[in-house]
Chimera marker file (.cmm) of the C-alpha trace (Angstrom):
<marker_set name="trace">
<marker id="1" x="-33.591" y="302.060" z="45.142" r="1" g="1" b="0" radius="0.5"/>
<marker id="2" x="-34.434" y="303.480" z="41.760" r="1" g="1" b="0" radius="0.5"/>
<marker id="3" x="-37.789" y="305.761" z="41.702" r="1" g="1" b="0" radius="0.5"/>
<marker id="4" x="-39.256" y="304.632" z="38.483" r="1" g="1" b="0" radius="0.5"/>
<marker id="5" x="-42.935" y="305.474" z="38.279" r="1" g="1" b="0" radius="0.5"/>
<marker id="6" x="-43.859" y="303.126" z="35.477" r="1" g="1" b="0" radius="0.5"/>
<marker id="7" x="-42.210" y="299.971" z="33.815" r="1" g="1" b="0" radius="0.5"/>
<marker id="8" x="-43.135" y="297.584" z="31.472" r="1" g="1" b="0" radius="0.5"/>
<marker id="9" x="-41.691" y="295.512" z="28.514" r="1" g="1" b="0" radius="0.5"/>
<marker id="10" x="-43.071" y="296.744" z="25.173" r="1" g="1" b="0" radius="0.5"/>
<marker id="11" x="-43.748" y="293.659" z="22.861" r="1" g="1" b="0" radius="0.5"/>
<marker id="12" x="-45.088" y="293.443" z="19.268" r="1" g="1" b="0" radius="0.5"/>
<marker id="13" x="-44.363" y="296.972" z="18.262" r="1" g="1" b="0" radius="0.5"/>
<marker id="14" x="-45.769" y="298.266" z="14.692" r="1" g="1" b="0" radius="0.5"/>
<marker id="15" x="-45.275" y="301.885" z="13.737" r="1" g="1" b="0" radius="0.5"/>
<marker id="16" x="-46.969" y="303.321" z="10.985" r="1" g="1" b="0" radius="0.5"/>
<marker id="17" x="-46.238" y="306.784" z="9.600" r="1" g="1" b="0" radius="0.5"/>
<marker id="18" x="-47.908" y="309.199" z="7.517" r="1" g="1" b="0" radius="0.5"/>
<marker id="19" x="-47.600" y="312.643" z="6.180" r="1" g="1" b="0" radius="0.5"/>
<marker id="20" x="-50.231" y="315.172" z="6.663" r="1" g="1" b="0" radius="0.5"/>
<marker id="21" x="-50.546" y="318.720" z="5.773" r="1" g="1" b="0" radius="0.5"/>
<marker id="22" x="-49.366" y="320.741" z="8.562" r="1" g="1" b="0" radius="0.5"/>
<marker id="23" x="-52.833" y="322.668" z="8.726" r="1" g="1" b="0" radius="0.5"/>
<marker id="24" x="-54.340" y="319.438" z="9.995" r="1" g="1" b="0" radius="0.5"/>
<marker id="25" x="-52.030" y="319.408" z="13.109" r="1" g="1" b="0" radius="0.5"/>
<marker id="26" x="-51.549" y="323.056" z="13.861" r="1" g="1" b="0" radius="0.5"/>
<marker id="27" x="-55.005" y="323.466" z="15.534" r="1" g="1" b="0" radius="0.5"/>
<marker id="28" x="-53.848" y="320.753" z="18.470" r="1" g="1" b="0" radius="0.5"/>
<marker id="29" x="-50.287" y="322.347" z="19.223" r="1" g="1" b="0" radius="0.5"/>
<marker id="30" x="-49.856" y="322.992" z="22.641" r="1" g="1" b="0" radius="0.5"/>
<marker id="31" x="-48.672" y="326.681" z="23.276" r="1" g="1" b="0" radius="0.5"/>
<marker id="32" x="-45.135" y="327.488" z="23.125" r="1" g="1" b="0" radius="0.5"/>
<marker id="33" x="-44.193" y="324.641" z="20.485" r="1" g="1" b="0" radius="0.5"/>
<marker id="34" x="-44.043" y="324.294" z="16.718" r="1" g="1" b="0" radius="0.5"/>
<marker id="35" x="-44.223" y="321.345" z="14.117" r="1" g="1" b="0" radius="0.5"/>
<marker id="36" x="-41.076" y="319.047" z="13.627" r="1" g="1" b="0" radius="0.5"/>
<marker id="37" x="-40.715" y="318.618" z="10.312" r="1" g="1" b="0" radius="0.5"/>
<marker id="38" x="-38.531" y="315.561" z="8.662" r="1" g="1" b="0" radius="0.5"/>
<marker id="39" x="-37.508" y="316.678" z="5.023" r="1" g="1" b="0" radius="0.5"/>
<marker id="40" x="-40.137" y="319.544" z="4.930" r="1" g="1" b="0" radius="0.5"/>
<marker id="41" x="-42.966" y="317.638" z="5.809" r="1" g="1" b="0" radius="0.5"/>
<marker id="42" x="-45.005" y="316.976" z="9.123" r="1" g="1" b="0" radius="0.5"/>
<marker id="43" x="-45.966" y="313.282" z="10.006" r="1" g="1" b="0" radius="0.5"/>
<marker id="44" x="-48.080" y="311.537" z="12.394" r="1" g="1" b="0" radius="0.5"/>
<marker id="45" x="-47.576" y="307.970" z="13.829" r="1" g="1" b="0" radius="0.5"/>
<marker id="46" x="-49.988" y="305.152" z="14.835" r="1" g="1" b="0" radius="0.5"/>
<marker id="47" x="-47.943" y="303.095" z="17.307" r="1" g="1" b="0" radius="0.5"/>
<marker id="48" x="-49.279" y="299.871" z="18.476" r="1" g="1" b="0" radius="0.5"/>
<marker id="49" x="-47.681" y="297.550" z="20.762" r="1" g="1" b="0" radius="0.5"/>
<marker id="50" x="-48.496" y="295.007" z="23.731" r="1" g="1" b="0" radius="0.5"/>
<marker id="51" x="-47.348" y="296.549" z="27.151" r="1" g="1" b="0" radius="0.5"/>
<marker id="52" x="-46.336" y="293.260" z="29.342" r="1" g="1" b="0" radius="0.5"/>
<marker id="53" x="-44.831" y="293.221" z="32.905" r="1" g="1" b="0" radius="0.5"/>
<marker id="54" x="-46.476" y="296.513" z="33.893" r="1" g="1" b="0" radius="0.5"/>
<marker id="55" x="-45.544" y="297.846" z="37.440" r="1" g="1" b="0" radius="0.5"/>
<marker id="56" x="-45.874" y="301.055" z="39.189" r="1" g="1" b="0" radius="0.5"/>
<marker id="57" x="-43.036" y="302.023" z="41.619" r="1" g="1" b="0" radius="0.5"/>
<marker id="58" x="-41.781" y="298.152" z="40.904" r="1" g="1" b="0" radius="0.5"/>
<marker id="59" x="-45.333" y="296.892" z="42.087" r="1" g="1" b="0" radius="0.5"/>
<marker id="60" x="-46.871" y="294.667" z="39.918" r="1" g="1" b="0" radius="0.5"/>
<marker id="61" x="-50.494" y="295.669" z="39.075" r="1" g="1" b="0" radius="0.5"/>
<marker id="62" x="-52.802" y="292.507" z="38.897" r="1" g="1" b="0" radius="0.5"/>
<marker id="63" x="-55.134" y="291.933" z="36.047" r="1" g="1" b="0" radius="0.5"/>
<marker id="64" x="-53.420" y="295.120" z="34.009" r="1" g="1" b="0" radius="0.5"/>
<marker id="65" x="-49.943" y="293.893" z="33.664" r="1" g="1" b="0" radius="0.5"/>
<marker id="66" x="-50.329" y="293.213" z="30.127" r="1" g="1" b="0" radius="0.5"/>
<marker id="67" x="-52.576" y="295.053" z="27.742" r="1" g="1" b="0" radius="0.5"/>
<marker id="68" x="-52.614" y="296.192" z="24.032" r="1" g="1" b="0" radius="0.5"/>
<marker id="69" x="-51.799" y="299.946" z="23.626" r="1" g="1" b="0" radius="0.5"/>
<marker id="70" x="-52.263" y="302.177" z="20.544" r="1" g="1" b="0" radius="0.5"/>
<marker id="71" x="-51.059" y="305.744" z="20.459" r="1" g="1" b="0" radius="0.5"/>
<marker id="72" x="-51.621" y="308.256" z="17.647" r="1" g="1" b="0" radius="0.5"/>
<marker id="73" x="-49.233" y="311.048" z="17.929" r="1" g="1" b="0" radius="0.5"/>
<marker id="74" x="-47.322" y="313.836" z="16.007" r="1" g="1" b="0" radius="0.5"/>
<marker id="75" x="-43.911" y="315.808" z="16.435" r="1" g="1" b="0" radius="0.5"/>
<marker id="76" x="-42.936" y="319.182" z="17.728" r="1" g="1" b="0" radius="0.5"/>
<marker id="77" x="-40.342" y="320.964" z="19.002" r="1" g="1" b="0" radius="0.5"/>
<link id1="1" id2="2" r="1" g="1" b="0" radius="0.2"/>
<link id1="2" id2="3" r="1" g="1" b="0" radius="0.2"/>
<link id1="3" id2="4" r="1" g="1" b="0" radius="0.2"/>
<link id1="4" id2="5" r="1" g="1" b="0" radius="0.2"/>
<link id1="5" id2="6" r="1" g="1" b="0" radius="0.2"/>
<link id1="6" id2="7" r="1" g="1" b="0" radius="0.2"/>
<link id1="7" id2="8" r="1" g="1" b="0" radius="0.2"/>
<link id1="8" id2="9" r="1" g="1" b="0" radius="0.2"/>
<link id1="9" id2="10" r="1" g="1" b="0" radius="0.2"/>
<link id1="10" id2="11" r="1" g="1" b="0" radius="0.2"/>
<link id1="11" id2="12" r="1" g="1" b="0" radius="0.2"/>
<link id1="12" id2="13" r="1" g="1" b="0" radius="0.2"/>
<link id1="13" id2="14" r="1" g="1" b="0" radius="0.2"/>
<link id1="14" id2="15" r="1" g="1" b="0" radius="0.2"/>
<link id1="15" id2="16" r="1" g="1" b="0" radius="0.2"/>
<link id1="16" id2="17" r="1" g="1" b="0" radius="0.2"/>
<link id1="17" id2="18" r="1" g="1" b="0" radius="0.2"/>
<link id1="18" id2="19" r="1" g="1" b="0" radius="0.2"/>
<link id1="19" id2="20" r="1" g="1" b="0" radius="0.2"/>
<link id1="20" id2="21" r="1" g="1" b="0" radius="0.2"/>
<link id1="21" id2="22" r="1" g="1" b="0" radius="0.2"/>
<link id1="22" id2="23" r="1" g="1" b="0" radius="0.2"/>
<link id1="23" id2="24" r="1" g="1" b="0" radius="0.2"/>
<link id1="24" id2="25" r="1" g="1" b="0" radius="0.2"/>
<link id1="25" id2="26" r="1" g="1" b="0" radius="0.2"/>
<link id1="26" id2="27" r="1" g="1" b="0" radius="0.2"/>
<link id1="27" id2="28" r="1" g="1" b="0" radius="0.2"/>
<link id1="28" id2="29" r="1" g="1" b="0" radius="0.2"/>
<link id1="29" id2="30" r="1" g="1" b="0" radius="0.2"/>
<link id1="30" id2="31" r="1" g="1" b="0" radius="0.2"/>
<link id1="31" id2="32" r="1" g="1" b="0" radius="0.2"/>
<link id1="32" id2="33" r="1" g="1" b="0" radius="0.2"/>
<link id1="33" id2="34" r="1" g="1" b="0" radius="0.2"/>
<link id1="34" id2="35" r="1" g="1" b="0" radius="0.2"/>
<link id1="35" id2="36" r="1" g="1" b="0" radius="0.2"/>
<link id1="36" id2="37" r="1" g="1" b="0" radius="0.2"/>
<link id1="37" id2="38" r="1" g="1" b="0" radius="0.2"/>
<link id1="38" id2="39" r="1" g="1" b="0" radius="0.2"/>
<link id1="39" id2="40" r="1" g="1" b="0" radius="0.2"/>
<link id1="40" id2="41" r="1" g="1" b="0" radius="0.2"/>
<link id1="41" id2="42" r="1" g="1" b="0" radius="0.2"/>
<link id1="42" id2="43" r="1" g="1" b="0" radius="0.2"/>
<link id1="43" id2="44" r="1" g="1" b="0" radius="0.2"/>
<link id1="44" id2="45" r="1" g="1" b="0" radius="0.2"/>
<link id1="45" id2="46" r="1" g="1" b="0" radius="0.2"/>
<link id1="46" id2="47" r="1" g="1" b="0" radius="0.2"/>
<link id1="47" id2="48" r="1" g="1" b="0" radius="0.2"/>
<link id1="48" id2="49" r="1" g="1" b="0" radius="0.2"/>
<link id1="49" id2="50" r="1" g="1" b="0" radius="0.2"/>
<link id1="50" id2="51" r="1" g="1" b="0" radius="0.2"/>
<link id1="51" id2="52" r="1" g="1" b="0" radius="0.2"/>
<link id1="52" id2="53" r="1" g="1" b="0" radius="0.2"/>
<link id1="53" id2="54" r="1" g="1" b="0" radius="0.2"/>
<link id1="54" id2="55" r="1" g="1" b="0" radius="0.2"/>
<link id1="55" id2="56" r="1" g="1" b="0" radius="0.2"/>
<link id1="56" id2="57" r="1" g="1" b="0" radius="0.2"/>
<link id1="57" id2="58" r="1" g="1" b="0" radius="0.2"/>
<link id1="58" id2="59" r="1" g="1" b="0" radius="0.2"/>
<link id1="59" id2="60" r="1" g="1" b="0" radius="0.2"/>
<link id1="60" id2="61" r="1" g="1" b="0" radius="0.2"/>
<link id1="61" id2="62" r="1" g="1" b="0" radius="0.2"/>
<link id1="62" id2="63" r="1" g="1" b="0" radius="0.2"/>
<link id1="63" id2="64" r="1" g="1" b="0" radius="0.2"/>
<link id1="64" id2="65" r="1" g="1" b="0" radius="0.2"/>
<link id1="65" id2="66" r="1" g="1" b="0" radius="0.2"/>
<link id1="66" id2="67" r="1" g="1" b="0" radius="0.2"/>
<link id1="67" id2="68" r="1" g="1" b="0" radius="0.2"/>
<link id1="68" id2="69" r="1" g="1" b="0" radius="0.2"/>
<link id1="69" id2="70" r="1" g="1" b="0" radius="0.2"/>
<link id1="70" id2="71" r="1" g="1" b="0" radius="0.2"/>
<link id1="71" id2="72" r="1" g="1" b="0" radius="0.2"/>
<link id1="72" id2="73" r="1" g="1" b="0" radius="0.2"/>
<link id1="73" id2="74" r="1" g="1" b="0" radius="0.2"/>
<link id1="74" id2="75" r="1" g="1" b="0" radius="0.2"/>
<link id1="75" id2="76" r="1" g="1" b="0" radius="0.2"/>
<link id1="76" id2="77" r="1" g="1" b="0" radius="0.2"/>
</marker_set>
């Protein structure tokens, strides 16, 4: 049996990307990584979606199987 920790369907996905000054993100960089640039600019993404049919180790989660998720992320290498 596959040992997948978390499984869920992502539905109604929306992703908004924003160019930001690197100096805004630099204080939040973990040690050992640097910003990843696209065409010379740093970006943050706001990602919203519905988690559906969520399970841990193939066990459905009662009352929490479907919920909204919002991520704010930036990109490193």
